[in-house]
C-alpha positions as CSV (number, residue, x, y, z in Angstrom):
1,X,90.0,99.0,71.1
2,X,93.4,100.5,71.6
3,X,95.7,98.0,73.4
4,X,98.1,100.6,74.7
5,X,95.2,102.5,76.4
6,X,93.9,99.3,77.9
7,X,97.4,98.6,79.3
8,X,97.4,102.1,80.8
9,X,93.9,101.4,82.3
10,X,95.4,98.3,83.9
11,X,98.3,100.3,85.4
12,X,95.9,103.0,86.6
13,X,93.8,100.5,88.5
14,X,96.9,99.0,90.1
15,X,98.1,102.4,91.2
16,X,94.7,103.2,92.8
17,X,94.9,100.2,95.1
18,X,98.6,100.7,95.8
19,X,97.8,104.3,96.9
20,X,94.9,103.2,99.1
21,X,96.8,100.4,100.8
22,X,100.0,102.4,101.3
23,X,98.0,105.5,102.3
24,X,96.3,103.6,105.2
25,X,99.7,102.2,106.2
26,X,101.3,105.7,106.2
27,X,98.6,106.9,108.5
28,X,98.9,104.0,110.9
29,X,102.1,105.1,112.8
30,X,100.3,108.4,113.8
31,X,96.7,107.4,114.0
32,X,96.6,103.6,114.2
33,X,94.5,101.4,112.0
34,X,91.2,101.6,113.9
35,X,87.7,101.8,112.5
36,X,88.0,105.6,112.4
37,X,91.1,105.5,110.2
38,X,89.7,102.9,107.8
39,X,86.4,104.7,107.6
40,X,88.3,107.9,106.7
41,X,90.5,106.1,104.1
42,X,87.5,104.5,102.4
43,X,85.3,107.6,102.5
44,X,88.0,109.9,101.1
45,X,89.0,107.3,98.5
46,X,85.4,107.0,97.3
47,X,84.8,110.7,97.3
48,X,88.0,111.3,95.3
49,X,87.0,108.6,92.8
50,X,83.5,110.0,92.4
51,X,84.7,113.6,91.9
52,X,87.4,112.3,89.6
53,X,84.9,110.4,87.4
54,X,82.8,113.6,87.2
55,X,85.8,115.8,86.4
56,X,87.0,113.3,83.7
57,X,83.5,113.3,82.2
58,X,83.4,117.1,82.0
59,X,86.8,117.4,80.3
60,X,85.9,114.6,77.9
61,X,83.1,116.8,76.5
62,X,85.6,119.3,75.3
63,X,86.2,118.9,71.6
64,X,90.0,119.0,71.3
65,X,93.2,117.3,72.4
66,X,91.7,114.4,74.5
67,X,94.9,112.4,74.3
68,X,96.9,115.4,75.7
69,X,94.4,115.9,78.5
70,X,94.6,112.2,79.4
71,X,98.4,112.4,79.5
72,X,98.3,115.5,81.7
73,X,95.9,113.8,84.2
74,X,98.1,110.7,84.3
75,X,101.2,112.7,84.9
76,X,99.6,114.6,87.7
77,X,98.3,111.4,89.3
78,X,101.7,109.8,89.1
79,X,103.4,112.8,90.7
80,X,100.9,113.0,93.6
81,X,101.4,109.2,94.2
82,X,105.2,109.7,94.5
83,X,104.6,112.7,96.7
84,X,102.5,110.7,99.3
85,X,105.5,109.6,101.5
86,X,106.7,113.2,101.6
87,X,103.3,114.5,102.7
88,X,103.2,111.8,105.4
89,X,106.6,112.9,106.8
90,X,106.2,116.7,106.5
91,X,102.6,117.5,107.1
92,X,100.8,114.7,108.9
93,X,102.9,114.9,112.2
94,X,101.9,118.6,112.5
95,X,98.2,117.9,111.7
96,X,98.2,115.1,114.4
97,X,98.1,117.8,117.1
98,X,94.6,118.7,116.1
99,X,91.6,117.0,117.7
100,X,91.8,113.3,116.7
101,X,88.9,112.9,114.3
102,X,89.6,116.2,112.6
103,X,93.3,115.2,112.3
104,X,92.5,111.8,110.8
105,X,90.1,113.1,108.2
106,X,92.3,116.1,107.2
107,X,95.5,113.9,107.0
108,X,93.6,111.3,104.9
109,X,92.4,114.1,102.6
110,X,95.9,115.6,102.0
111,X,97.4,112.1,101.5
112,X,94.9,110.4,99.3
113,X,92.5,112.8,97.7
114,X,94.6,114.3,94.9
115,X,96.3,111.1,93.6
116,X,93.0,109.2,93.6
117,X,91.0,112.1,92.2
118,X,93.3,112.3,89.1
119,X,93.4,108.5,88.8
120,X,89.6,108.5,88.8
121,X,89.5,111.2,86.1
122,X,91.3,109.0,83.6
123,X,88.5,106.4,83.2
124,X,86.0,108.7,81.3
125,X,88.9,109.8,79.0
126,X,90.0,106.2,78.4
127,X,86.4,105.4,77.4
128,X,86.0,108.4,75.2
129,X,89.2,107.9,73.2
130,X,88.3,104.3,72.4
131,X,84.6,104.8,71.6
132,X,84.0,105.4,67.9
133,X,80.2,105.3,67.9
134,X,77.4,105.0,70.5
135,X,77.0,101.3,69.8
136,X,80.4,100.6,71.2
137,X,80.1,102.6,74.4
138,X,78.8,99.7,76.6
139,X,81.5,97.3,75.5
140,X,84.3,99.9,75.7
141,X,83.3,101.2,79.2
142,X,82.9,97.6,80.5
143,X,86.4,96.6,79.1
144,X,88.1,99.7,80.6
145,X,86.6,99.2,84.1
146,X,87.2,95.4,84.0
147,X,90.9,95.9,83.0
148,X,91.3,98.6,85.6
149,X,89.8,96.4,88.3
150,X,92.0,93.5,87.3
151,X,95.1,95.8,87.7
152,X,93.7,96.7,91.2
153,X,93.3,93.1,92.2
154,X,96.8,92.1,91.2
155,X,98.3,95.2,92.9
156,X,96.4,94.5,96.1
157,X,97.8,91.0,96.4
158,X,101.3,92.1,95.3
159,X,101.4,95.0,97.8
160,X,99.8,93.1,100.7
161,X,101.8,89.8,100.4
162,X,105.1,90.9,98.9
163,X,106.0,94.5,98.1
164,X,105.1,96.3,101.3
165,X,106.9,93.8,103.6
166,X,109.8,93.5,101.2
167,X,110.6,97.1,100.1
168,X,108.4,99.3,102.4
169,X,105.8,101.9,101.7
170,X,108.1,104.6,100.3
171,X,109.7,102.5,97.6
172,X,106.3,100.8,96.9
173,X,104.7,104.2,96.1
174,X,107.8,105.3,94.2
175,X,107.6,102.1,92.1
176,X,103.9,102.4,91.2
177,X,104.1,106.2,90.6
178,X,107.2,105.8,88.4
179,X,105.7,103.0,86.3
180,X,102.6,105.2,85.6
181,X,104.8,108.2,84.9
182,X,107.2,106.4,82.5
183,X,104.5,104.4,80.7
184,X,102.5,107.6,80.1
185,X,105.6,109.3,78.7
186,X,106.4,106.4,76.4
187,X,102.9,106.0,75.1
188,X,101.9,109.7,74.5
189,X,105.3,111.4,74.1
190,X,103.8,114.8,75.2
191,X,106.3,115.4,77.9
192,X,107.8,118.8,78.9
193,X,110.9,119.6,80.9
194,X,108.8,120.6,83.9
195,X,107.4,117.0,84.1
196,X,110.9,115.5,84.5
197,X,112.0,118.2,86.9
198,X,109.1,117.5,89.2
199,X,109.5,113.8,88.9
200,X,113.2,114.0,89.7
201,X,112.6,116.4,92.6
202,X,109.9,114.1,94.2
203,X,112.1,111.0,93.8
204,X,115.0,112.9,95.3
205,X,112.9,113.9,98.4
206,X,111.8,110.3,98.9
207,X,115.4,109.0,98.6
208,X,116.6,111.6,101.1
209,X,114.1,110.3,103.6
210,X,115.2,106.7,102.8
211,X,118.9,107.4,103.5
212,X,118.4,109.6,106.6
213,X,120.3,108.0,109.5
214,X,117.9,105.9,111.5
215,X,118.4,105.7,115.2
216,X,116.2,102.6,115.5
217,X,117.9,99.3,116.4
218,X,115.6,97.8,113.7
219,X,112.9,99.2,111.5
220,X,110.7,97.6,108.8
221,X,107.2,97.6,107.4
222,X,105.6,94.3,108.4
223,X,102.2,92.7,107.9
224,X,100.7,94.6,110.8
225,X,102.3,98.0,110.0
226,X,105.4,99.9,110.9
227,X,107.6,97.7,113.2
228,X,110.4,99.4,115.2
229,X,112.9,98.3,117.8
230,X,114.4,101.1,119.8
231,X,116.7,101.6,122.7
232,X,115.9,104.4,125.1
233,X,116.7,105.5,128.6
234,X,114.2,105.8,131.5
235,X,114.2,108.3,134.4
236,X,116.7,106.0,136.2
237,X,119.1,106.1,133.2
238,X,118.4,102.4,132.6
239,X,118.6,101.2,129.0
240,X,115.1,100.1,127.9
241,X,114.5,98.2,124.6
242,X,111.0,98.7,123.2
243,X,109.1,97.1,120.4
244,X,106.6,99.4,118.5
245,X,103.9,98.6,116.1
246,X,102.5,101.7,114.4
247,X,104.2,103.9,117.0
248,X,102.5,102.0,119.9
249,X,104.8,100.2,122.3
250,X,104.1,96.5,122.5
251,X,107.0,95.3,124.6
252,X,109.4,97.1,127.0
253,X,112.4,95.3,128.3
254,X,115.2,96.3,130.7
255,X,118.3,95.5,128.7
256,X,120.3,94.6,131.9
257,X,117.8,92.2,133.4
258,X,116.1,91.0,130.1
259,X,112.8,91.4,131.9
260,X,109.7,93.4,131.1
261,X,109.3,96.8,132.8
262,X,105.6,96.9,131.9
263,X,103.2,97.2,134.9
264,X,100.8,94.8,133.1
265,X,103.5,92.1,132.9
266,X,104.4,92.7,136.5
267,X,100.8,92.1,137.5
268,X,100.7,89.0,135.3
269,X,103.8,87.7,137.2
270,X,101.8,87.9,140.5
271,X,98.8,86.1,139.0
272,X,100.7,83.1,137.6
273,X,102.5,81.1,140.3
274,X,105.6,79.0,139.7
275,X,104.5,75.4,138.8
276,X,106.1,72.5,140.7
277,X,105.4,70.2,137.9
278,X,105.9,70.9,134.2
279,X,102.7,72.4,132.6
280,X,101.7,73.8,129.2
281,X,101.0,77.4,128.4
282,X,99.8,79.1,125.2
283,X,100.4,82.8,124.4
284,X,98.2,84.2,121.7
285,X,100.0,87.4,120.7
286,X,103.7,86.7,121.2
287,X,104.9,90.3,120.8
288,X,108.5,90.6,122.0
289,X,108.1,87.3,123.8
290,X,108.6,88.5,127.4
291,X,105.4,86.9,128.6
292,X,106.4,83.6,127.0
293,X,109.8,83.9,128.7
294,X,108.0,84.6,132.0
295,X,105.9,81.4,131.7
296,X,109.0,79.3,130.7
297,X,110.7,80.5,133.8
298,X,107.7,79.4,135.8
299,X,108.0,75.8,134.5
300,X,105.5,76.1,131.7
301,X,106.3,74.6,128.3
302,X,105.1,77.5,126.1
303,X,103.7,77.9,122.6
304,X,103.7,81.4,121.2
305,X,101.3,82.3,118.4
306,X,101.9,85.5,116.4
307,X,100.3,86.6,113.2
308,X,103.3,88.6,111.9
309,X,106.5,86.7,111.1
310,X,108.4,90.0,111.4
311,X,107.4,90.2,115.1
312,X,108.5,86.7,115.8
313,X,111.9,87.5,114.2
314,X,112.2,90.6,116.3
315,X,111.5,88.6,119.5
316,X,114.2,86.2,118.6
317,X,116.8,88.7,117.4
318,X,116.3,91.6,119.8
319,X,114.3,90.4,122.9
320,X,116.1,87.2,123.8
321,X,113.2,84.9,123.3
322,X,113.8,81.6,125.1
323,X,114.9,79.0,122.7
324,X,112.5,76.5,124.2
325,X,109.4,78.6,123.3
326,X,107.7,77.1,120.3
327,X,106.7,79.9,117.9
328,X,103.8,79.5,115.5
329,X,103.1,82.1,112.8
330,X,99.3,82.1,112.5
331,X,96.1,84.0,113.2
332,X,95.1,83.2,116.8
333,X,91.5,82.1,115.9
334,X,92.8,79.9,113.0
335,X,95.3,78.3,115.3
336,X,92.7,77.5,117.9
337,X,90.3,76.1,115.3
338,X,93.0,73.5,114.4
339,X,94.6,72.9,117.8
340,X,94.2,69.6,119.6
341,X,96.5,70.3,122.6
342,X,95.3,71.0,126.1
343,X,96.9,73.8,128.1
344,X,97.0,74.7,131.7
345,X,97.4,78.4,131.0
346,X,96.3,80.5,128.0
347,X,97.1,84.2,127.7
348,X,95.1,86.2,125.1
349,X,97.2,89.3,124.4
350,X,96.2,90.1,120.9
351,X,96.4,93.9,120.8
352,X,97.3,95.2,117.4
353,X,98.6,98.6,118.5
354,X,95.4,99.8,120.3
355,X,92.9,97.4,118.7
356,X,91.6,94.1,119.8
357,X,90.7,91.7,116.9
358,X,87.1,90.8,117.8
359,X,87.0,87.5,115.9
360,X,89.2,85.8,118.6
361,X,86.9,86.5,121.5
362,X,83.4,85.6,120.3
363,X,81.0,83.2,122.1
364,X,81.8,80.6,119.4
365,X,85.5,80.9,119.8
366,X,85.4,80.9,123.6
367,X,83.2,77.8,123.5
368,X,85.6,76.0,121.1
369,X,88.5,77.1,123.4
370,X,87.2,74.9,126.2
371,X,88.5,71.8,124.5
372,X,92.0,73.3,124.7
373,X,91.8,73.9,128.5
374,X,92.8,71.4,131.2
375,X,90.4,70.9,134.2
376,X,92.1,73.6,136.3
377,X,93.4,75.8,133.5
378,X,93.4,79.6,133.6
379,X,92.4,81.8,130.7
380,X,93.8,85.3,131.0
381,X,92.8,88.1,128.6
382,X,94.7,91.5,128.4
383,X,92.4,94.5,127.8
384,X,92.3,98.3,127.9
385,X,91.5,100.0,131.2
386,X,88.1,101.5,130.6
387,X,85.1,100.1,132.5
388,X,82.6,103.0,133.1
389,X,80.2,104.9,130.9
390,X,79.9,104.6,127.1
391,X,83.7,104.3,126.7
392,X,83.7,101.2,128.8
393,X,81.0,99.4,126.9
394,X,83.4,97.1,125.1
395,X,84.7,95.9,128.4
396,X,81.2,95.1,129.6
397,X,80.5,93.2,126.4
398,X,83.7,91.1,126.9
399,X,82.6,90.4,130.5
400,X,79.1,89.3,129.3
401,X,80.6,87.2,126.5
402,X,82.9,85.3,128.9
403,X,80.1,84.7,131.4
404,X,77.7,83.7,128.7
405,X,80.2,81.2,127.4
406,X,80.3,79.5,130.8
407,X,83.5,81.0,132.4
408,X,84.0,82.2,135.9
409,X,85.5,85.7,135.7
410,X,87.4,88.0,137.9
411,X,89.1,91.3,136.9
412,X,92.4,92.6,138.0
413,X,94.3,95.9,137.5
414,X,97.1,97.8,139.2
415,X,95.6,101.3,139.0
416,X,92.4,103.2,139.4
417,X,93.3,105.6,136.5
418,X,91.4,104.2,133.6
419,X,93.4,106.2,131.0
420,X,96.7,104.6,131.9
421,X,96.0,101.0,132.9
422,X,95.3,97.5,131.6
423,X,92.5,95.3,132.8
424,X,93.3,91.6,133.1
425,X,90.3,89.2,132.9
426,X,91.1,86.0,134.7
427,X,88.8,83.2,133.7
428,X,88.3,79.5,134.6
429,X,85.8,76.8,133.9
430,X,85.8,76.2,137.7
431,X,85.7,78.7,140.6
432,X,88.5,81.2,141.1
433,X,90.2,82.0,144.4
434,X,90.8,85.5,145.6
435,X,93.4,87.2,143.3
436,X,95.9,90.0,144.1
437,X,94.7,93.4,143.0
438,X,91.2,92.1,142.3
439,X,88.6,94.8,141.7
440,X,84.9,94.8,142.0
441,X,83.6,94.8,138.5
442,X,81.7,98.1,137.8
443,X,80.9,97.6,134.2
444,X,78.4,99.6,132.2
445,X,75.2,97.6,132.1
446,X,74.5,95.8,128.8
447,X,73.1,92.5,127.5
448,X,75.2,92.5,124.4
449,X,77.4,89.6,123.4
450,X,80.3,89.4,120.9
451,X,79.5,86.7,118.4
452,X,80.7,85.5,115.0
453,X,77.5,86.8,113.4
454,X,77.5,90.1,115.3
455,X,81.1,91.2,116.1
456,X,80.7,94.3,118.3
457,X,84.2,95.3,119.5
458,X,85.0,97.4,116.4
459,X,82.0,99.6,117.2
460,X,81.9,99.6,121.0
461,X,85.7,99.7,121.6
462,X,86.2,102.5,119.0
463,X,85.8,105.3,121.6
464,X,88.1,103.5,124.1
465,X,90.7,102.8,121.4
466,X,90.7,106.4,120.3
467,X,91.1,107.7,123.8
468,X,93.7,105.1,124.7
469,X,95.9,105.9,121.7
470,X,95.6,109.7,122.3
471,X,96.5,109.3,126.0
472,X,99.2,106.8,125.2
473,X,101.0,109.0,122.6
474,X,100.7,112.1,124.8
475,X,102.3,110.2,127.7
476,X,105.2,108.7,125.7
477,X,105.9,111.8,123.6
478,X,106.5,113.8,126.8
479,X,109.1,111.2,127.7
480,X,110.7,111.4,124.3
481,X,109.8,107.8,123.4
């Protein structure tokens, strides 16, 4: 077999996975990373690969210039990969004004279909060029797909663990697209001037975006997505510092008072009294750290768990995280599984943009959590505001799961408008006193529980997450935030 073609197969496989991972991340600031987005990304990717394989098979039947055809397909694939960040900045914001599901699918198609289609079309040509007789076809095709898959595996780990957090999505796609372009030129030497003109033009467009003056206080691509710190002014002309993940505000702080302006945190303040003796608190989902600061001010020694190291750094550098807060970079469920401490207060605020990771709030996790609660401890869970109808089914499942795990539960909120509120589930292993802003739970009836074996929130919160994100973005876009 031809080693240089196997090497190109390796690069092709790496570029496919880089395009898929970065494509999903490019969509996240506009559409989030919900079940709808990932279903669209995976569906379009598989459709593009399938049609690409078919197209590559068709052109491999033609009798002449197979090497030149492979080169042309590789060049087109590399150029479309480099073009992806440009499409995400120029076209997708306009498409986002369409109905949500139509916008998600159309944006995913424009972003991912063409690079993945042409990458998929290379495999039949790689196989054809290295198969000298029918007896070799099985070994050659197996080798090509194995080498390509190996490239994809390595690229997945490199992008996820190192490249995306270190250099960002634009430079990551430029890197992989450029490697494919330059390697194809060096191996085949079929290049024309137009190839270099297009390559240089697309690189230039990306670099122009990279050097555009950024008005953010801080911006980076972190593990959870696009992380931004911005300073804005509210209606009272007060300076507000906000932390965004994938264009969804996670933390809002008045720069003068260093306190949260979120109605959810204000409600939380009324629920947690000042402790006369020093107690222990745990915050799962540190965010900007303002809830941890609140608990510290109420005489709780506070541990803050956050999955994304970039968010912890932002809390320290930009949101004045109390130096006495003990920060732990870990997945919330993993931390609980290995935690031997007992707490008097645990806050579960694990929103990833509009999503709630379901593995943290299963019957098994909640049962295990009991060993971390003192006798009179409170468990507080932050949730979206929907309770009624099909859109509120996820809230009903959470309520059932808590009660089924042996907790007493009351629900608080500060608004009757489901679209623009949070629900706070206040739980205890003992009885609960009357709480401020307590509401009579009017959940959609269901007997379902969220378990490790049957995690349900991805499915039953999907409608609520979609509506919540749409309402949220419409509300804040009108305010210029």
